[in-house]
C-alpha positions in Angstrom: -13.7 -52.1 -90.0 -13.8 -54.4 -93.1 -13.0 -57.4 -90.7 -17.0 -57.0 -90.0 -17.1 -58.8 -93.2 -15.2 -61.9 -92.4 -16.7 -62.3 -89.1 -20.2 -64.1 -89.8 -18.5 -66.8 -92.2 -16.1 -67.2 -89.2 -17.7 -67.5 -86.1 -19.8 -70.3 -87.2 -17.3 -71.7 -88.4 -15.4 -71.8 -85.3 -18.2 -72.7 -83.7 -19.3 -75.7 -85.7 -15.1 -76.5 -84.9 -15.2 -76.5 -81.2 -19.0 -78.1 -81.1 -17.9 -81.5 -82.9 -15.3 -81.7 -79.5 -18.9 -81.2 -77.1 -20.6 -84.6 -78.8 -21.0 -86.3 -75.4 -22.3 -83.3 -73.8 -25.7 -82.2 -75.1 -26.6 -79.3 -72.6 -23.0 -77.9 -73.5 -23.7 -78.3 -77.2 -27.1 -76.4 -77.1 -26.0 -73.2 -75.2 -22.7 -72.8 -77.0 -24.1 -72.8 -80.4 -27.0 -70.7 -79.3 -24.4 -68.0 -77.7 -22.3 -68.4 -80.8 -25.3 -67.9 -83.1 -26.2 -64.8 -81.0 -22.5 -63.4 -81.4 -23.3 -63.7 -84.9 -26.7 -62.0 -84.9 -24.9 -59.0 -83.1 -21.6 -59.1 -85.8 -24.3 -59.1 -88.6 -26.1 -56.3 -87.2 -23.2 -53.9 -86.9 -22.0 -54.8 -90.4 -25.5 -53.8 -91.8 -24.9 -50.5 -90.0 -21.1 -50.3 -90.9 -22.3 -50.6 -94.6 -25.5 -48.1 -94.1 -23.0 -45.2 -92.9 -19.5 -46.2 -94.4 -20.3 -47.8 -97.9 -19.6 -51.1 -99.4 -17.1 -53.0 -97.4 -14.5 -55.4 -98.9 -12.0 -57.5 -97.7 -9.2 -59.0 -99.6 -8.0 -62.6 -98.0 -4.2 -63.1 -98.0 -3.9 -59.5 -99.3 -4.3 -60.0 -102.9 -6.4 -57.1 -104.1 -9.4 -58.1 -106.8 -9.3 -59.4 -109.2 -6.3 -62.0 -108.1 -7.0 -62.9 -104.8 -10.6 -64.2 -102.9 -12.5 -61.1 -102.2 -15.2 -61.0 -99.8 -17.7 -58.2 -100.4 -20.9 -57.0 -98.2 -22.7 -54.5 -100.1 -26.1 -53.6 -98.1 -28.2 -56.4 -100.1 -25.8 -59.1 -98.5 -25.5 -57.6 -95.2 -29.3 -57.8 -94.3 -29.9 -61.6 -95.6 -26.3 -62.3 -93.6 -28.5 -60.5 -90.5 -31.7 -62.5 -91.5 -29.6 -65.6 -91.9 -28.0 -65.1 -88.4 -31.5 -64.3 -86.7 -33.0 -67.4 -88.1 -30.2 -69.6 -87.5 -30.5 -68.5 -83.7 -34.0 -68.9 -83.2 -34.3 -72.4 -84.7 -31.5 -73.7 -82.7 -33.6 -72.4 -79.2 -36.8 -74.3 -81.2 -34.4 -77.3 -81.6 -33.8 -78.0 -78.2 -37.7 -78.6 -77.7 -38.0 -80.7 -80.9 -35.4 -81.8 -82.6 -34.9 -84.5 -79.9 -31.3 -86.0 -78.0 -31.0 -88.8 -80.5 -30.4 -86.5 -83.1 -28.5 -83.8 -81.0 -25.5 -86.3 -79.8 -25.0 -87.3 -83.8 -23.5 -83.8 -84.7 -27.1 -81.8 -85.2 -25.6 -78.5 -83.4 -22.2 -78.5 -85.9 -24.2 -79.5 -88.7 -26.6 -76.4 -88.3 -23.2 -74.3 -87.8 -21.7 -75.6 -90.8 -24.8 -74.7 -92.9 -24.9 -70.9 -91.5 -21.2 -71.2 -92.8 -22.1 -71.8 -96.3 -25.3 -69.3 -96.3 -23.4 -66.3 -95.4 -20.6 -67.1 -97.4 -22.6 -67.4 -100.2 -23.9 -63.9 -99.4 -20.6 -62.2 -99.1 -18.3 -63.7 -101.8 -17.2 -61.4 -104.4 -15.9 -64.3 -106.5 -18.3 -66.9 -108.7 -16.0 -69.6 -108.1 -16.2 -69.5 -104.5 -19.9 -68.5 -104.7 -19.6 -72.7 -105.7 -17.4 -73.2 -102.8 -19.8 -71.9 -100.2 -22.5 -73.9 -101.8 -20.8 -77.2 -101.6 -20.5 -76.5 -97.9 -24.2 -75.7 -96.9 -24.8 -78.5 -99.4 -22.2 -80.8 -97.1 -24.0 -79.6 -94.3 -27.7 -79.9 -95.5 -26.7 -83.8 -96.4 -25.9 -84.5 -92.8 -29.0 -82.6 -91.5 -31.2 -84.4 -93.9 -30.4 -87.7 -93.0 -30.1 -87.4 -89.1 -32.4 -89.8 -87.8 -32.2 -92.4 -90.2 -36.0 -92.3 -90.6 -37.3 -94.4 -93.7 -38.4 -91.1 -95.7 -35.6 -89.1 -94.9 -33.3 -92.1 -96.7 -35.4 -92.2 -99.7 -35.7 -88.8 -100.2 -32.1 -87.8 -99.3 -31.3 -89.7 -102.7 -32.9 -87.5 -104.7 -31.8 -84.5 -103.1 -28.3 -85.6 -103.2 -28.4 -86.7 -106.8 -29.9 -83.1 -107.8 -27.6 -81.4 -106.1 -24.6 -83.2 -107.5 -25.7 -82.6 -110.8 -26.6 -78.9 -110.5 -22.9 -78.5 -108.7 -21.4 -80.3 -111.9 -23.4 -78.0 -113.9 -22.0 -75.0 -112.0 -18.5 -76.0 -112.4 -19.1 -76.3 -116.1 -20.7 -73.0 -116.5 -17.6 -71.4 -114.4 -15.2 -72.4 -116.9 -17.1 -71.6 -119.7 -17.0 -68.4 -118.4 -13.6 -67.9 -117.3 -12.5 -69.6 -120.9 -14.5 -66.4 -122.4 -13.5 -63.5 -120.0 -10.4 -64.7 -118.4 -11.5 -63.8 -114.9 -13.9 -64.9 -111.8 -14.2 -62.0 -109.6 -17.6 -60.9 -110.4 -17.1 -56.8 -110.7 -14.1 -57.4 -112.7 -16.5 -59.4 -114.9 -19.1 -57.4 -115.2 -16.5 -54.7 -116.4 -15.2 -57.5 -119.1 -18.7 -58.4 -120.4 -19.7 -55.1 -120.6 -16.4 -54.5 -122.7 -16.9 -57.4 -125.4 -18.1 -56.8 -128.4 -20.1 -60.4 -129.3 -22.4 -61.2 -126.6 -23.9 -64.2 -128.1 -21.7 -66.7 -125.9 -22.4 -64.9 -123.0 -26.4 -65.4 -123.4 -26.2 -69.1 -123.6 -23.5 -69.2 -120.4 -26.2 -67.1 -118.4 -28.8 -69.3 -119.4 -26.6 -71.9 -118.4 -26.3 -70.0 -114.8 -29.9 -69.3 -114.7 -30.5 -73.2 -114.7 -27.8 -74.1 -112.1 -29.4 -71.5 -109.6 -32.9 -71.9 -110.5 -31.9 -75.4 -109.6 -30.7 -74.7 -106.2 -33.3 -71.9 -106.2 -36.4 -74.2 -107.3 -37.8 -72.3 -109.9 -40.0 -73.9 -112.9 -39.7 -76.3 -113.9 -36.7 -76.9 -111.5 -38.7 -77.3 -108.5 -39.5 -81.2 -108.8 -37.2 -82.1 -106.3 -38.2 -79.9 -103.3 -41.3 -80.6 -102.3 -40.3 -84.4 -101.3 -36.9 -83.1 -100.0 -38.2 -80.6 -97.2 -41.1 -82.9 -96.4 -38.5 -85.4 -95.0 -36.5 -84.1 -92.0 -38.0 -83.3 -88.9 -39.1 -79.5 -87.9 -36.0 -77.2 -87.1 -34.1 -78.6 -90.0 -37.1 -78.1 -92.2 -37.6 -74.3 -91.0 -33.5 -74.0 -91.8 -34.4 -75.6 -95.6 -37.3 -73.5 -96.0 -36.0 -70.2 -95.1 -32.5 -70.3 -96.1 -31.5 -72.7 -99.0 -33.6 -71.9 -101.6 -32.9 -68.3 -100.7 -29.4 -68.4 -101.3 -30.4 -69.6 -105.3 -32.4 -66.8 -105.4 -30.0 -64.2 -104.3 -27.7 -65.7 -106.5 -29.8 -64.9 -109.7 -30.5 -61.7 -108.4 -26.7 -61.1 -108.2 -25.6 -62.0 -111.2 -28.7 -60.7 -113.4 -27.9 -57.3 -112.0 -24.1 -57.1 -111.5 -23.0 -59.4 -114.5 -25.3 -60.9 -116.7 -26.5 -57.6 -117.9 -25.7 -57.5 -121.3 -29.3 -59.0 -123.3 -31.4 -57.9 -121.1 -34.2 -58.3 -123.0 -33.8 -61.9 -123.7 -32.6 -63.2 -120.4 -34.8 -60.9 -118.4 -37.7 -62.0 -120.3 -36.8 -65.5 -119.5 -36.8 -65.2 -116.2 -40.1 -63.2 -116.0 -41.9 -66.0 -117.6 -40.0 -68.9 -115.5 -41.0 -67.1 -112.3 -44.9 -66.3 -113.3 -44.7 -70.3 -114.2 -43.1 -70.7 -110.4 -46.3 -68.5 -109.1 -48.8 -70.4 -110.8 -47.6 -74.4 -110.1 -46.6 -73.0 -106.3 -50.0 -71.7 -105.5 -51.8 -74.9 -107.3 -49.9 -76.9 -105.0 -50.3 -75.4 -102.3 -54.3 -75.4 -103.0 -54.1 -78.9 -104.0 -52.7 -80.7 -100.5 -54.6 -81.2 -97.6 -51.1 -82.1 -95.9 -49.8 -78.9 -93.7 -46.5 -79.7 -94.4 -46.8 -80.1 -98.0 -49.1 -76.6 -98.0 -46.5 -74.5 -96.6 -43.7 -76.2 -98.9 -45.6 -75.4 -101.9 -46.0 -72.0 -100.8 -42.1 -71.4 -100.9 -42.0 -72.0 -104.6 -44.7 -69.4 -105.0 -43.1 -66.8 -103.0 -39.7 -67.8 -105.0 -41.6 -66.5 -108.3 -42.7 -63.3 -106.4 -39.4 -62.3 -105.6 -38.1 -63.1 -109.1 -40.7 -61.3 -110.8 -39.4 -58.1 -109.0 -35.9 -59.0 -110.3 -36.8 -59.5 -113.9 -39.0 -56.1 -114.0 -35.6 -54.9 -112.9 -37.3 -51.4 -111.8 -36.2 -49.3 -108.9 -39.3 -50.2 -107.2 -38.9 -53.9 -108.4 -36.0 -54.2 -106.8 -36.8 -52.5 -103.7 -40.3 -54.8 -103.4 -37.7 -58.4 -104.0 -35.3 -57.4 -101.5 -38.7 -56.5 -99.2 -40.3 -59.6 -99.8 -36.8 -62.0 -99.5 -36.1 -60.5 -96.3 -40.1 -61.2 -95.0 -40.5 -64.6 -96.4 -37.0 -65.7 -95.0 -38.4 -65.3 -91.2 -42.1 -66.2 -91.9 -41.4 -69.3 -93.5 -39.3 -70.0 -90.8 -42.4 -68.7 -88.3 -44.6 -71.5 -90.6 -42.9 -74.7 -90.5 -42.0 -73.9 -86.8 -45.7 -73.9 -86.3 -45.8 -77.2 -88.8 -43.7 -78.7 -86.5 -45.9 -77.7 -83.0 -48.8 -79.3 -85.2 -47.7 -82.3 -85.6 -46.9 -82.6 -82.1 -49.8 -81.9 -81.0 -52.2 -83.8 -83.5 -49.6 -86.1 -84.2 -50.5 -86.2 -88.1 -49.9 -83.5 -90.7 -53.1 -84.6 -92.6 -55.5 -82.0 -92.1 -58.5 -84.4 -92.4 -57.6 -85.8 -89.5 -57.9 -82.4 -87.0 -60.1 -79.8 -85.9 -61.4 -78.0 -82.7 -57.6 -77.5 -81.8 -58.1 -73.8 -80.6 -59.7 -74.7 -77.6 -56.8 -76.2 -76.4 -54.1 -74.4 -77.5 -55.3 -71.4 -78.8 -52.1 -69.3 -78.5 -50.5 -71.9 -81.7 -54.3 -71.4 -83.4 -53.7 -67.8 -83.2 -49.9 -67.6 -84.1 -51.2 -69.7 -87.2 -53.4 -66.9 -88.4 -51.0 -64.1 -87.8 -48.5 -66.2 -89.8 -50.9 -66.3 -92.8 -51.8 -62.8 -93.1 -48.0 -62.2 -92.8 -47.4 -64.2 -95.4 -50.4 -63.2 -97.7 -48.8 -59.4 -97.7 -51.4 -57.9 -95.8 -50.8 -55.0 -93.4 -49.2 -54.0 -91.1 -46.9 -57.1 -91.2 -43.4 -57.4 -93.4 -44.9 -58.9 -96.8 -47.2 -56.2 -97.3 -44.8 -53.6 -98.4 -42.9 -55.8 -100.6 -45.6 -57.2 -102.5 -46.8 -53.8 -102.9 -43.3 -52.5 -104.5 -43.2 -55.5 -106.5 -46.7 -55.1 -108.4 -45.8 -51.2 -108.8 -42.6 -51.7 -110.2 -43.9 -54.4 -112.6 -46.7 -52.3 -113.6 -43.9 -49.3 -114.5 -42.3 -52.1 -116.4 -45.4 -52.5 -118.5 -46.4 -56.2 -117.5 -49.5 -55.6 -116.2 -50.3 -59.0 -116.4 -47.7 -59.9 -113.8 -48.6 -57.2 -111.8 -52.0 -58.5 -111.5 -50.8 -62.1 -110.7 -48.4 -61.2 -108.1 -51.6 -59.3 -106.3 -53.9 -62.8 -107.4 -51.3 -65.0 -105.9 -51.5 -63.1 -102.2 -55.3 -64.0 -102.0 -54.4 -67.4 -102.8 -51.8 -67.9 -100.9 -53.9 -66.8 -98.2 -56.8 -69.2 -98.5 -54.0 -71.8 -98.6 -52.2 -70.8 -95.0 -56.6 -70.0 -93.4 -57.8 -73.7 -94.5 -54.9 -75.1 -92.4 -56.5 -72.5 -89.6 -59.9 -73.6 -90.1 -59.4 -77.3 -90.7 -57.2 -77.4 -87.7 -58.3 -75.6 -85.3 -62.0 -74.4 -86.0 -64.4 -76.6 -86.2 -65.5 -80.0 -83.9 -62.4 -81.6 -82.1 -61.6 -84.7 -82.9 -60.2 -88.0 -81.6 -56.3 -87.8 -82.4 -55.1 -90.5 -80.0 -53.8 -87.9 -77.7 -54.7 -88.8 -74.2 -52.1 -86.3 -72.5 -52.0 -82.7 -73.9 -48.7 -82.2 -75.0 -46.9 -79.2 -73.6 -45.9 -76.4 -76.4 -45.0 -73.8 -74.6 -41.0 -73.7 -74.7 -41.6 -74.9 -78.6 -44.1 -71.8 -79.1 -41.7 -68.7 -77.8 -39.0 -69.2 -80.6 -42.2 -68.2 -83.2 -43.6 -65.5 -81.2 -40.0 -63.8 -81.4 -40.1 -64.2 -85.0 -43.6 -63.0 -85.9 -42.3 -59.8 -83.7 -39.7 -58.9 -85.9 -42.3 -59.7 -89.0 -44.6 -57.3 -87.5 -41.2 -54.8 -86.8 -40.2 -54.8 -89.9 -43.8 -53.7 -91.6 -44.7 -51.3 -88.8 -40.9 -49.9 -88.9 -41.2 -49.7 -93.0 -40.0 -46.3 -92.4 -36.9 -47.2 -90.5 -36.1 -50.3 -92.6 -36.3 -47.9 -96.1 -33.2 -46.4 -96.2 -31.7 -49.8 -95.7 -34.1 -51.7 -98.2 -33.3 -48.7 -100.6 -29.6 -48.9 -100.6 -29.4 -52.0 -101.1 -31.8 -51.9 -104.3 -29.4 -49.0 -105.4 -26.5 -51.1 -105.5 -28.4 -53.9 -107.6 -29.6 -51.2 -109.7 -26.1 -49.1 -110.2 -24.2 -51.8 -109.9 -21.4 -49.8 -110.9 -20.9 -48.6 -107.1 -20.3 -52.5 -106.0 -17.6 -52.5 -109.3 -16.1 -49.2 -108.0 -16.0 -50.8 -104.3 -13.9 -54.2 -105.3 -11.6 -53.2 -107.8 -11.1 -49.1 -106.4 -11.8 -47.6 -109.7 
């Protein structure tokens, strides 16, 4: 059973290598990449069920047991994220068939997507903090290819900022890992938890934990470290923006959640308070950005920042309900951001612009796209029966339980403002009088829409099927709340 742990990494890795040799045959690349990603969805689903029935799964690569060798660990939290990643990867590849363009497909687009999925899945499954850095670098190298693919002016300009920021954050990551190893003598995450809990002087650990918060905060785009994100995510074409918006910042959020529930638990009165206020400011500035812009893509991008803050407020509250809510909302946000970026790409194809002031009346010619946008807005804001409702409700409940009434109200208020920011797109783009957008022919978007429909059906299924999903979410939150289960599974204590 433990072999399932490595397959979500191995499948896209093998697919990426083989796709490199298919670069001259675009049709073969498309279908091989789609089949490989579909296989990854099945494997990830089996992994989730395996963890649910048999408990946390571990794999000691090379036969060296923890804490000495490389360890892969699949608890329910990591497994659910791997499954969501595989689904988004598969649907994005289908969406790419009609949106990315042959000019990019022939320059190793599909291998880069698969390498990106390797890095994201590996980051979720690694049990070693240095290998977390390694998988971060894998996904970043793939993202460097994807962000410049096509070579437009805005891509080249924004890629420089994106690469510089990530080089700096990676350097800080290595420094933080070196400090942690110097103090504890280990890099295995379960062993780190044990050794830090046994230390008498935890002041240096608190300092190192804040350094890790800066590193992962840069990658996860929390306040004030999100400055690089709006431009970088605006530059690439729609399918790449889907992958970036749905997956990349979530790896940073996962890393913060993992280390501040497993490793850095010795001074929660300070570290979690810092995280709480950074999360609150992240929500505030994300909402301000989404309300201020009249650009479809920018509005969606700033809603990424808002969602990061909402998720991490639940982590900072650190109550059972708040952690459950954070997991619910993290999975929901990955799904719904994929839908919104897909719809943003479709809207650009229809209108030829991202400027809302130049749009209007599109519902007459594209009713399906319009109603899908409205459904996405409702789901993003956390209105039942879609997937965002349970997550926000649980986070609010958990923060109330922790006595953080102001933070709970901020989470609830953000729902209304997020709803307004996305409904603004629906009102100005699809409602009102139809405007002349220099489009004589009606673009055919039918084959672009069906991946969006599948994503939104998944969001609806999670919302309506909360009773079915709840045991899996509770198991994931239970491991975060009681990390001893993770430690015992890895160290066999």
